[in-house]
N, C-alpha and C positions, 0 to 999 in steps of 0.2 A: 796287539801293541796298545800301550796306553798314551794318555795325552804326553805324558814327560818323555817317553821313548821317541815319541815322535819329533817334540821340539828337539830333544838331543841329536836325533838324526837327522834333522835339518840344519842345525848347526855345525855338524861335520861335515855335510855336504858342501855347505856355503864356506867353511873353513877349508876345505880340499881344494875346491874351485880357486878360492883366493891364494891359497899356497902356490897353486899352479901358474895363476897369473903374475903373482909376485915374482915368482923365480925367472918368469920369461921378460915382464917389463923391467926389473930392475937389472937384468942382465943385457938385454937387448934394447928395449924400447927405451929407456932413459937416455942412451946417447943419442938415440936418433930424434927425439923431440925436444931436448935441452942440451944446445953447445956448450953451455957452462958446465954440464954435470959429465963431460966426456973426460975419462981418465980419473973421476973421483969416486972412489969406490969404498972409503971409509964410511961415510954418512949412509950408504945404501941398507946396511941393516937395520937402521934405526927407522927406514921406511916401512919395513915388513909389517909391523901390526896394523899400521893404517891402510895398507893395500889389502891386507885380509878381511878388514871389515868393509871398505868402499870399493872392491874390486870392479862392480858394474860401472862405476862413475869413471875410475881409471880406464877401464876398456873404451867407454864411451870417447873420453878426451882424446886417448890415444888415436881412435880412429878419426876424430875430427882434425887433430894434427897432421895424420899421415894423408888424408885426402885434401888437404889444403882448405878445407872449409872453416877452419878456426879464424875468427875475428877477435883479436884480443881487445879492442874497443868497446864491441858489443858484449863483451863478458863481463865487464864493470858496470854497464849502464843499469841492470835493473837493481842490484844492491844498491847503488847511489840514490836511485829514484824513491827506493822504500826507506831511505834514513829519515826524511821528515815525517812520515806518518808512523813509523815506529818510535821516533822521539818523541811523539805525543801520546802514543797509545801504552808505551811501557809505565810511564809515571801515573797516567790515569789509573791503569789496570792496577798498578800497586797501592794506589790510594784507595780504588775501591775494594780491594783484597783487606787492605787494614781495617777500613771502616766496617766491611761487613763481618770482620773476626770480632771488632769490638761491640756490634749491636747483637750479634747470635750470642745470648750468655748460655752456659751450661748450667744446667739444674743439677742441684745435690741432692742425693737420697735424704728421705725425710726423717729416717731412724737414726741419722749419725748426730750426735748431740756435740756441740762446740765445747771445746776445752781450752780454759785460759792457761796459757803459758806462763810459768813465773821463771824468776830469774834462778841462777844457781845458788844454792845454799852458801852461807858462809863458812868457812873453816876455822875453827879457833884452837888454838894451841896451848 
């Protein structure tokens, strides 16, 4: 088995587990953790691609809700604390990327002769 086959097999296993989790979560688990989703079945197929990809997170969050260890106030604390730092890191990083792109110049091959472009020739009738 080469690397491409191994990666493809890993993706198939990940997707298969995700499909099982999506089927169980969207039929049974959604009603148990969200009272607003009870009886709302039309939007659930839209969630299938997301659950296929992030099924470990879905299982972890479902476990926290079922065990009663979910504290909604603590869930939003870390992102809010990071907003100030990210608000400074992103613009500084973007400026550094632009400045490094402007300072690092590409070198042209020495054997290419510059050609002067001329305007289109006038057509006389």
